[in-house]
ROSE-4610 file (N, C-alpha, C; in Angstrom, 1 decimal, always signed):
// ROSE-4610
residu = [M/M/M/T/T/T/E/E/E/A/A/A/S/S/S/A/A/A/Q/Q/Q/I/I/I/R/R/R/E/E/E/L/L/L/I/I/I/E/E/E/P/P/P/A/A/A/V/V/V/E/E/E/G/G/G/L/L/L/G/G/G/F/F/F/E/E/E/L/L/L/V/V/V/R/R/R/V/V/V/T/T/T/Y/Y/Y/G/G/G/G/G/G/G/G/G/R/R/R/K/K/K/P/P/P/T/T/T/L/L/L/Q/Q/Q/I/I/I/M/M/M/A/A/A/E/E/E/R/R/R/P/P/P/D/D/D/G/G/G/T/T/T/M/M/M/S/S/S/V/V/V/D/D/D/D/D/D/C/C/C/A/A/A/Q/Q/Q/L/L/L/S/S/S/R/R/R/E/E/E/V/V/V/S/S/S/L/L/L/I/I/I/L/L/L/D/D/D/V/V/V/E/E/E/D/D/D/P/P/P/L/L/L/P/P/P/G/G/G/E/E/E/Y/Y/Y/L/L/L/L/L/L/E/E/E/V/V/V/S/S/S/S/S/S/P/P/P/G/G/G/V/V/V/D/D/D/R/R/R/P/P/P/L/L/L/T/T/T/R/R/R/A/A/A/K/K/K/D/D/D/F/F/F/E/E/E/R/R/R/W/W/W/V/V/V/G/G/G/F/F/F/E/E/E/T/T/T/K/K/K/V/V/V/E/E/E/L/L/L/A/A/A/N/N/N/Q/Q/Q/I/I/I/D/D/D/G/G/G/R/R/R/R/R/R/R/R/R/F/F/F/K/K/K/G/G/G/R/R/R/M/M/M/T/T/T/A/A/A/F/F/F/N/N/N/G/G/G/S/S/S/E/E/E/V/V/V/V/V/V/L/L/L/D/D/D/T/T/T/D/D/D/E/E/E/G/G/G/Q/Q/Q/V/V/V/V/V/V/L/L/L/P/P/P/F/F/F/S/S/S/E/E/E/V/V/V/S/S/S/K/K/K/A/A/A/K/K/K/L/L/L/I/I/I/L/L/L/T/T/T/D/D/D/E/E/E/L/L/L/L/L/L/D/D/D/A/A/A/V/V/V/Q/Q/Q/K/K/K/A/A/A/A/A/A/A/A/A/E/E/E/Q/Q/Q/D/D/D/E/E/E/S/S/S/T/T/T/Q/Q/Q/H/H/H]
num = [1/1/1/2/2/2/3/3/3/4/4/4/5/5/5/6/6/6/7/7/7/8/8/8/9/9/9/10/10/10/11/11/11/12/12/12/13/13/13/14/14/14/15/15/15/16/16/16/17/17/17/18/18/18/19/19/19/20/20/20/21/21/21/22/22/22/23/23/23/24/24/24/25/25/25/26/26/26/27/27/27/28/28/28/29/29/29/30/30/30/31/31/31/32/32/32/33/33/33/34/34/34/35/35/35/36/36/36/37/37/37/38/38/38/39/39/39/40/40/40/41/41/41/42/42/42/43/43/43/44/44/44/45/45/45/46/46/46/47/47/47/48/48/48/49/49/49/50/50/50/51/51/51/52/52/52/53/53/53/54/54/54/55/55/55/56/56/56/57/57/57/58/58/58/59/59/59/60/60/60/61/61/61/62/62/62/63/63/63/64/64/64/65/65/65/66/66/66/67/67/67/68/68/68/69/69/69/70/70/70/71/71/71/72/72/72/73/73/73/74/74/74/75/75/75/76/76/76/77/77/77/78/78/78/79/79/79/80/80/80/81/81/81/82/82/82/83/83/83/84/84/84/85/85/85/86/86/86/87/87/87/88/88/88/89/89/89/90/90/90/91/91/91/92/92/92/93/93/93/94/94/94/95/95/95/96/96/96/97/97/97/98/98/98/99/99/99/100/100/100/101/101/101/102/102/102/103/103/103/104/104/104/105/105/105/106/106/106/107/107/107/108/108/108/109/109/109/110/110/110/111/111/111/112/112/112/113/113/113/114/114/114/115/115/115/116/116/116/117/117/117/118/118/118/119/119/119/120/120/120/121/121/121/122/122/122/123/123/123/124/124/124/125/125/125/126/126/126/127/127/127/128/128/128/129/129/129/130/130/130/131/131/131/132/132/132/133/133/133/134/134/134/135/135/135/136/136/136/137/137/137/138/138/138/139/139/139/140/140/140/141/141/141/142/142/142/143/143/143/144/144/144/145/145/145/146/146/146/147/147/147/148/148/148/149/149/149/150/150/150/151/151/151/152/152/152/153/153/153/154/154/154/155/155/155/156/156/156/157/157/157/158/158/158/159/159/159/160/160/160/161/161/161/162/162/162/163/163/163/164/164/164/165/165/165/166/166/166/167/167/167/168/168/168/169/169/169/170/170/170]
x = [-129.5/-130.5/-131.4/-132.7/-133.6/-133.7/-134.2/-134.3/-135.3/-136.4/-137.3/-136.6/-135.9/-135.2/-134.2/-133.5/-132.5/-133.2/-134.3/-135.1/-135.6/-136.1/-136.7/-135.5/-134.4/-133.2/-132.8/-132.8/-132.4/-133.4/-134.7/-135.8/-135.8/-135.5/-135.7/-134.4/-133.3/-132.0/-131.8/-132.0/-131.7/-132.6/-133.9/-134.7/-134.3/-133.9/-133.5/-132.3/-131.3/-130.1/-130.4/-131.3/-131.7/-132.3/-132.9/-133.4/-132.4/-131.1/-130.1/-129.9/-130.4/-130.3/-129.4/-129.0/-128.3/-129.1/-129.2/-129.9/-129.0/-129.4/-128.6/-129.0/-130.4/-130.8/-132.2/-132.5/-133.9/-134.1/-135.2/-135.6/-137.1/-137.5/-138.9/-139.2/-140.3/-140.7/-141.7/-142.1/-143.1/-144.2/-145.3/-146.4/-147.4/-148.7/-149.7/-149.7/-149.2/-149.0/-147.6/-146.7/-145.3/-144.9/-143.7/-143.3/-142.1/-142.1/-141.0/-140.4/-139.2/-138.5/-137.3/-137.4/-136.3/-135.6/-134.4/-133.6/-132.7/-132.7/-131.9/-131.4/-130.5/-130.0/-129.3/-129.1/-128.4/-126.9/-126.1/-124.6/-124.0/-124.5/-123.9/-124.4/-125.3/-125.7/-127.0/-127.6/-128.9/-130.1/-131.2/-132.5/-133.6/-134.3/-135.4/-136.7/-137.7/-139.1/-139.6/-139.4/-139.8/-139.1/-137.8/-137.1/-137.7/-138.1/-138.7/-140.0/-140.8/-142.1/-141.9/-141.0/-140.7/-140.3/-139.4/-138.9/-140.0/-140.8/-141.9/-142.9/-143.2/-144.1/-143.5/-142.2/-141.5/-141.4/-141.1/-140.9/-142.3/-143.3/-144.7/-145.1/-144.8/-145.2/-144.5/-143.2/-142.5/-143.1/-143.3/-143.9/-145.3/-146.1/-147.4/-147.4/-146.4/-146.3/-145.7/-144.6/-143.9/-144.5/-145.2/-145.9/-145.0/-143.9/-143.0/-143.3/-144.2/-144.5/-145.9/-146.1/-147.5/-148.3/-149.6/-150.5/-150.2/-150.8/-150.6/-149.3/-148.8/-147.6/-147.6/-146.8/-146.6/-145.3/-145.3/-144.1/-143.6/-142.4/-141.8/-140.5/-140.5/-139.3/-138.7/-137.4/-136.9/-135.4/-134.9/-133.4/-132.8/-131.6/-130.9/-131.0/-131.1/-131.2/-129.8/-129.8/-128.5/-127.8/-128.5/-127.9/-128.1/-127.6/-127.8/-127.2/-127.8/-127.1/-125.9/-124.9/-123.7/-123.8/-124.1/-124.3/-123.3/-122.6/-121.7/-120.3/-119.3/-117.9/-117.8/-118.4/-118.3/-118.9/-119.9/-120.5/-119.4/-118.8/-117.7/-116.6/-116.2/-115.1/-115.5/-116.7/-117.2/-117.3/-117.7/-118.0/-116.9/-115.7/-114.6/-114.5/-114.3/-114.1/-115.3/-116.4/-117.7/-118.0/-118.8/-119.3/-120.2/-119.9/-120.6/-120.9/-122.0/-122.4/-122.2/-121.6/-121.3/-121.8/-122.5/-122.9/-122.3/-121.7/-121.1/-122.0/-121.8/-122.5/-122.1/-120.8/-120.2/-119.4/-119.4/-118.7/-117.1/-116.6/-115.1/-114.8/-114.0/-113.7/-115.0/-116.0/-117.2/-118.2/-117.9/-118.8/-119.2/-120.5/-120.9/-121.2/-121.4/-121.8/-120.6/-120.3/-119.2/-119.7/-119.2/-119.6/-118.4/-118.1/-117.0/-116.8/-115.7/-115.4/-114.7/-115.2/-114.5/-113.3/-112.1/-110.9/-110.3/-110.7/-110.1/-111.0/-111.0/-111.6/-110.7/-110.3/-109.4/-110.0/-111.3/-112.0/-112.2/-111.3/-111.5/-111.6/-111.2/-111.3/-111.9/-112.7/-113.2/-112.5/-111.9/-111.2/-112.0/-112.4/-113.1/-112.3/-112.3/-111.8/-113.0/-113.0/-114.1/-113.6/-114.6/-114.2/-113.2/-113.2/-112.3/-111.0/-110.8/-109.6/-109.9/-108.9/-109.1/-109.5/-110.5/-110.8/-110.8/-110.3/-110.3/-111.3/-112.3/-113.3/-113.3/-113.4/-113.4/-114.7/-114.6/-115.7/-116.7/-116.1/-116.9/-117.8/-117.6/-118.4/-119.4/-119.4/-120.4/-121.8/-122.7/-124.1/-125.0/-124.6/-125.3/-124.4/-124.5/-123.7/-124.5/-124.4/-125.0/-124.3/-124.4/-123.9/-124.7/-124.0/-124.7/-124.9/-126.1/-126.4/-125.7/-124.8/-124.0/-124.0/-123.7/-123.6/-122.6/-121.5/-120.5/-121.0/-121.8/-122.4/-123.4/-124.2/-125.2/-124.5/-123.4/-122.6/-122.1/-121.5/-120.9/-122.0/-123.1/-124.2/-124.7/-124.9/-125.4/-124.4/-123.1/-122.1/-122.1/-122.2/-122.2/-123.5/-124.6/-125.8/-125.7/-125.1/-124.9/-124.0/-122.9/-122.0/-122.7/-123.6/-124.3/-125.3/-126.0/-126.9/-126.1/-124.9/-124.1/-123.6/-123.2/-122.7/-123.8/-125.1/-126.2/-126.7/-126.4/-126.8/-125.9/-124.7/-123.7/-123.6]
y = [-5.0/-4.7/-3.6/-3.8/-2.8/-1.6/-0.5/+0.7/+0.5/-0.2/-0.5/-1.3/-2.3/-3.1/-2.3/-1.4/-0.5/+0.4/+1.0/+1.9/+1.2/+0.0/-0.8/-1.1/-1.5/-1.9/-0.7/+0.5/+1.7/+2.0/+1.8/+2.1/+1.2/-0.1/-1.1/-1.5/-1.2/-1.7/-1.3/+0.0/+0.4/-0.4/-0.6/-1.4/-2.8/-3.4/-4.8/-5.0/-4.1/-4.1/-3.9/-3.0/-2.7/-3.9/-4.8/-6.0/-7.1/-6.8/-7.8/-8.7/-8.3/-9.1/-8.4/-9.1/-8.5/-8.8/-7.8/-8.1/-8.8/-9.9/-10.6/-10.2/-10.1/-9.7/-9.2/-8.2/-7.6/-7.7/-8.3/-8.4/-8.0/-7.4/-7.0/-7.2/-7.9/-8.0/-9.2/-9.4/-10.4/-9.9/-10.7/-10.4/-9.5/-9.8/-8.9/-8.6/-9.6/-9.3/-9.6/-8.6/-8.8/-9.2/-9.8/-10.3/-9.4/-9.0/-8.3/-9.4/-9.8/-10.9/-10.3/-10.6/-10.1/-11.3/-11.4/-12.5/-11.8/-12.4/-11.9/-13.0/-12.7/-13.7/-13.0/-13.7/-13.1/-13.1/-12.3/-12.3/-13.7/-14.6/-16.0/-16.9/-16.3/-17.1/-17.9/-17.7/-18.4/-17.5/-18.2/-17.4/-18.4/-18.3/-19.2/-18.7/-19.6/-19.2/-18.0/-18.0/-16.9/-15.6/-15.7/-14.6/-14.0/-14.9/-14.5/-13.8/-14.3/-13.7/-12.3/-12.2/-10.9/-9.9/-10.3/-9.4/-9.0/-9.9/-9.7/-8.6/-8.8/-7.8/-6.4/-6.3/-5.0/-4.4/-5.1/-4.6/-4.2/-5.0/-4.6/-3.3/-3.0/-1.7/-0.6/-0.8/+0.3/+0.5/-0.6/-0.5/+0.1/-0.2/+0.4/+1.9/+2.4/+3.8/+4.5/+4.0/+4.7/+4.5/+3.3/+3.0/+3.3/+2.6/+2.9/+2.1/+1.1/+0.3/+0.5/+0.6/+0.8/-0.5/-0.4/-1.5/-2.6/-3.8/-4.9/-5.7/-6.3/-7.2/-8.2/-9.2/-10.2/-9.9/-10.0/-9.8/-11.2/-11.5/-12.8/-12.6/-13.0/-12.9/-14.3/-14.5/-15.8/-15.7/-16.9/-17.1/-17.3/-17.1/-17.4/-18.9/-19.8/-21.2/-21.8/-23.1/-23.7/-23.3/-23.4/-23.0/-21.5/-20.7/-19.3/-18.5/-17.3/-16.3/-15.7/-15.4/-14.7/-13.3/-12.4/-11.0/-10.0/-10.4/-9.5/-10.2/-9.3/-9.8/-10.9/-10.7/-11.6/-13.0/-13.0/-14.3/-15.1/-14.3/-15.0/-15.5/-14.7/-15.1/-16.4/-16.4/-17.5/-18.8/-18.7/-20.0/-20.4/-19.9/-20.4/-21.9/-22.6/-24.1/-24.8/-24.1/-24.8/-24.4/-25.3/-25.2/-23.9/-23.2/-21.9/-21.6/-20.9/-20.4/-18.9/-18.3/-16.9/-16.3/-15.3/-14.6/-13.2/-12.8/-11.4/-10.4/-9.2/-8.1/-8.0/-8.2/-8.2/-9.5/-9.8/-11.0/-10.9/-12.0/-12.2/-13.4/-13.2/-14.2/-14.8/-14.0/-14.5/-15.1/-15.1/-15.8/-14.9/-15.1/-14.4/-15.3/-16.6/-17.5/-18.5/-18.8/-19.7/-20.5/-21.8/-22.7/-23.5/-23.6/-24.3/-24.2/-24.8/-24.6/-23.3/-22.5/-21.2/-21.6/-21.3/-21.6/-20.5/-19.2/-18.1/-16.9/-15.9/-14.6/-13.6/-12.6/-11.6/-10.2/-10.1/-8.8/-8.2/-8.4/-7.9/-8.9/-10.2/-11.2/-12.5/-13.2/-14.5/-15.5/-16.6/-17.6/-18.9/-19.4/-20.6/-21.7/-22.9/-24.0/-24.6/-24.4/-24.9/-26.2/-26.8/-27.9/-27.5/-26.2/-25.7/-25.2/-25.3/-24.8/-23.6/-23.0/-21.9/-20.6/-19.9/-18.6/-17.6/-16.4/-15.3/-14.3/-14.0/-13.1/-11.8/-10.7/-9.4/-9.4/-9.2/-9.1/-8.0/-6.9/-5.7/-6.1/-7.1/-7.5/-8.6/-9.1/-10.1/-9.5/-10.0/-9.5/-10.5/-11.8/-12.8/-13.9/-14.5/-15.6/-16.4/-17.7/-18.6/-19.8/-20.4/-21.7/-22.8/-23.9/-25.0/-26.1/-26.6/-27.6/-28.9/-29.2/-30.5/-31.2/-32.5/-33.2/-32.5/-32.1/-31.4/-30.1/-29.4/-28.1/-28.5/-29.5/-29.9/-30.3/-31.1/-31.6/-30.4/-29.4/-28.3/-27.4/-27.3/-26.5/-27.2/-28.5/-29.3/-29.3/-29.4/-29.4/-28.0/-26.9/-25.6/-25.4/-25.9/-25.8/-26.6/-27.8/-28.6/-27.9/-27.3/-26.5/-25.3/-24.7/-23.5/-24.0/-25.1/-25.6/-25.9/-26.5/-26.9/-25.7/-24.6/-23.4/-22.7/-22.8/-22.1/-22.9/-24.1/-24.9/-24.8/-24.3/-24.2/-22.9]
z = [+29.6/+30.5/+29.8/+29.8/+29.2/+30.1/+29.5/+30.3/+31.5/+31.3/+32.3/+33.5/+33.1/+34.1/+34.9/+34.2/+34.9/+35.8/+35.4/+36.2/+37.5/+37.3/+38.5/+39.4/+38.9/+39.7/+40.6/+40.0/+40.7/+41.8/+41.4/+42.4/+43.6/+43.4/+44.5/+45.2/+44.6/+45.1/+46.6/+46.9/+48.3/+49.3/+49.0/+49.9/+50.0/+48.8/+48.8/+49.7/+49.5/+50.3/+51.8/+52.1/+53.4/+54.1/+53.4/+53.9/+54.1/+53.6/+53.8/+52.6/+51.4/+50.2/+49.2/+48.2/+47.0/+45.8/+44.9/+43.6/+42.7/+42.1/+41.1/+39.7/+39.5/+38.2/+38.2/+37.4/+37.2/+35.7/+35.3/+33.9/+33.8/+32.7/+32.5/+31.0/+30.8/+29.4/+29.3/+28.0/+27.7/+26.9/+26.8/+26.0/+26.5/+26.4/+26.9/+28.4/+29.2/+30.6/+30.9/+30.8/+31.0/+32.4/+32.6/+33.9/+34.3/+35.5/+36.2/+37.1/+36.7/+37.4/+38.2/+39.5/+40.4/+41.0/+40.8/+41.4/+42.5/+43.7/+44.8/+45.6/+46.5/+47.4/+48.6/+49.7/+50.8/+50.4/+51.1/+50.8/+50.8/+51.6/+51.7/+50.6/+49.7/+48.5/+48.8/+50.0/+50.3/+50.0/+49.8/+49.6/+49.8/+51.0/+51.3/+50.7/+50.8/+50.3/+51.1/+52.4/+53.3/+52.9/+52.5/+52.0/+50.8/+49.8/+48.6/+48.9/+49.8/+50.1/+50.8/+51.7/+52.3/+51.3/+50.4/+49.4/+48.4/+48.1/+47.2/+47.8/+49.0/+49.7/+49.7/+50.0/+50.1/+48.7/+47.7/+46.3/+45.8/+46.1/+45.7/+46.3/+47.5/+48.1/+47.4/+47.1/+46.4/+45.0/+44.3/+42.9/+42.9/+43.9/+44.0/+44.2/+45.0/+45.3/+44.1/+43.6/+42.5/+41.1/+40.9/+39.7/+38.4/+38.3/+37.2/+35.9/+36.0/+34.8/+34.3/+33.0/+32.5/+32.6/+32.9/+32.8/+33.8/+33.6/+34.5/+34.1/+35.1/+34.9/+36.1/+35.9/+36.9/+37.6/+39.0/+39.7/+40.2/+39.8/+40.2/+40.9/+42.2/+43.0/+43.3/+43.0/+43.2/+43.5/+43.9/+44.1/+42.7/+42.5/+41.2/+40.8/+41.8/+41.4/+41.2/+41.0/+40.8/+39.5/+38.4/+37.1/+36.9/+37.8/+38.0/+36.9/+36.7/+35.8/+36.6/+35.8/+36.4/+35.9/+36.8/+36.4/+37.0/+38.1/+38.8/+38.8/+38.9/+39.0/+40.1/+41.2/+42.3/+42.0/+41.1/+40.6/+39.8/+38.9/+38.1/+39.0/+40.0/+40.9/+41.7/+42.2/+43.0/+42.2/+41.0/+40.2/+39.2/+39.4/+38.5/+38.8/+37.7/+37.8/+37.3/+37.0/+36.6/+35.2/+34.6/+33.2/+33.1/+32.0/+31.9/+30.4/+30.2/+28.9/+29.0/+28.0/+27.9/+26.6/+26.6/+25.3/+25.4/+24.3/+24.2/+23.5/+23.8/+23.1/+21.6/+21.4/+20.0/+19.7/+18.5/+18.1/+18.3/+18.6/+18.6/+17.7/+16.7/+15.7/+15.1/+14.9/+14.2/+15.2/+16.5/+17.4/+18.6/+19.1/+20.2/+21.4/+21.1/+22.2/+22.4/+23.7/+24.1/+25.2/+25.3/+26.3/+26.7/+28.0/+28.5/+30.0/+30.5/+31.9/+32.1/+33.0/+33.4/+34.2/+33.7/+34.4/+35.1/+34.7/+35.4/+35.2/+36.1/+36.0/+36.8/+36.2/+36.8/+37.0/+36.7/+36.8/+35.5/+34.5/+33.2/+32.1/+32.4/+31.4/+32.0/+31.2/+31.6/+30.7/+31.3/+30.5/+30.6/+29.4/+29.3/+28.5/+29.0/+28.2/+27.5/+26.1/+25.3/+24.5/+23.8/+23.0/+21.9/+21.5/+20.5/+21.1/+22.4/+23.0/+24.0/+24.5/+25.5/+24.8/+25.3/+24.8/+26.0/+25.7/+26.7/+26.2/+27.1/+26.7/+27.6/+27.0/+27.8/+28.6/+29.9/+30.8/+30.4/+29.9/+29.5/+28.4/+27.6/+26.5/+26.8/+28.0/+28.4/+28.5/+27.7/+27.8/+28.6/+28.6/+29.4/+29.7/+30.9/+31.3/+32.3/+32.3/+33.3/+33.5/+34.7/+34.9/+34.2/+33.9/+33.2/+34.3/+34.4/+35.4/+35.1/+36.0/+35.9/+37.3/+37.3/+38.5/+39.5/+38.9/+39.7/+40.3/+39.6/+40.2/+41.3/+41.0/+42.0/+43.3/+43.2/+44.3/+45.1/+44.4/+45.1/+45.8/+45.2/+45.8/+47.0/+46.9/+48.1/+49.2/+48.9/+49.9/+50.6/+49.9/+50.5/+51.3/+50.9/+51.7/+53.0/+52.9/+54.1/+55.1/+54.6/+55.4/+56.1/+55.3/+55.8/+56.9/+56.7/+57.7/+59.0/+58.8/+60.0/+60.8/+60.0/+60.7/+61.4/+61.0/+61.6/+62.8/+62.9/+64.0/+65.2/+65.0/+66.1/+66.7]
């Protein structure tokens, strides 16, 4: 995470949580007109278009007052999506069993990037079944991770959404 991203996260996180959302990721960067990307969701994993609009308005107000970034930038507020980044321990716990890409800060056995089915996560280690066999990666070394879009993942997300809809209708 860049220094600017960390600063923005620290600045907006209390308001984001106050609105009932959890920050998934904050990124900042790009060319002449950089983008500040904020990914968030409700604790149950949902995030509607109206939620994004509400969060965007609130974050804009904070950024207008605090003015932490130089010059112009684009603000993009979104849900993590189906092939979401895994940024928190709870993300790894929730998505065990699905195809995942993991990038490490430092190499292990000459590699930094791994891809495979995440078979376990215990808080300190991520276990992947890769084409080359099982690898155990230290969670503290993970610099980037995301789910890979598969039919299995789509089915699981659609099933969870249907269950969510059902529970809110009763």
